[in-house]
C-alpha positions in Angstrom: -9.1 5.4 8.7 -5.5 4.1 9.0 -4.2 0.8 7.8 -0.8 -0.7 8.4 0.4 -3.6 6.1 3.5 -5.7 6.1 4.6 -6.5 2.6 7.0 -9.2 1.5 9.1 -8.7 -1.6 9.9 -5.0 -1.5 13.6 -4.9 -2.4 14.4 -1.5 -3.9 13.1 2.0 -4.7 11.5 0.7 -7.9 9.3 -1.6 -5.8 8.4 1.2 -3.4 7.5 3.5 -6.3 5.2 0.8 -7.9 3.4 0.1 -4.7 3.0 3.8 -3.8 1.6 4.6 -7.3 -0.8 1.7 -7.1 -2.2 2.9 -3.8 -2.2 6.6 -4.6 -4.2 6.0 -7.8 -7.3 5.1 -5.7 -9.9 7.7 -4.8 -10.0 8.3 -1.0 -6.3 8.0 -0.3 -5.1 10.8 2.0 -1.5 9.7 2.7 0.8 6.7 2.1 4.1 6.1 3.8 6.3 3.2 3.0 9.1 2.2 5.4 11.4 0.1 3.2 13.7 -1.5 5.7 10.8 -3.0 7.6 8.5 -3.7 4.6 5.7 -1.7 6.3 3.1 0.4 4.5 1.0 2.9 6.4 -2.1 4.2 4.6 -4.6 6.9 5.7 -7.7 6.7 3.7 -11.4 7.7 3.6 -13.4 4.5 4.0 -16.3 6.0 2.1 -14.3 5.5 -1.1 -12.0 2.5 -0.4 -11.5 -0.3 2.2 -8.6 -2.4 3.4 -9.5 -5.3 1.2 -9.2 -3.1 -1.9 -5.8 -1.8 -0.7 -4.5 -5.3 -0.2 -5.7 -6.2 -3.7 -3.9 -3.3 -5.2 -0.6 -4.5 -3.6 -1.1 -8.1 -4.4 -2.0 -7.4 -8.0 1.5 -6.1 -8.4 2.9 -9.5 -7.3 3.8 -8.7 -3.7 2.5 -10.5 -0.7 0.7 -8.8 2.2 1.5 -10.7 5.4 
């Protein structure tokens, strides 16, 4: 499965690293690409292990807003 999220509050490489680590630490993540200048995150994942709601929760638990 592929999910695309728009995230508010990503300002620098530290933010990008935190989000990427939080997503990558979940079982079932195949790939994660963050496009900083647009605030967009593309995640390819195996929906047997994880779903979009859990991915959003991982991002929001760090203090960012998924729009």
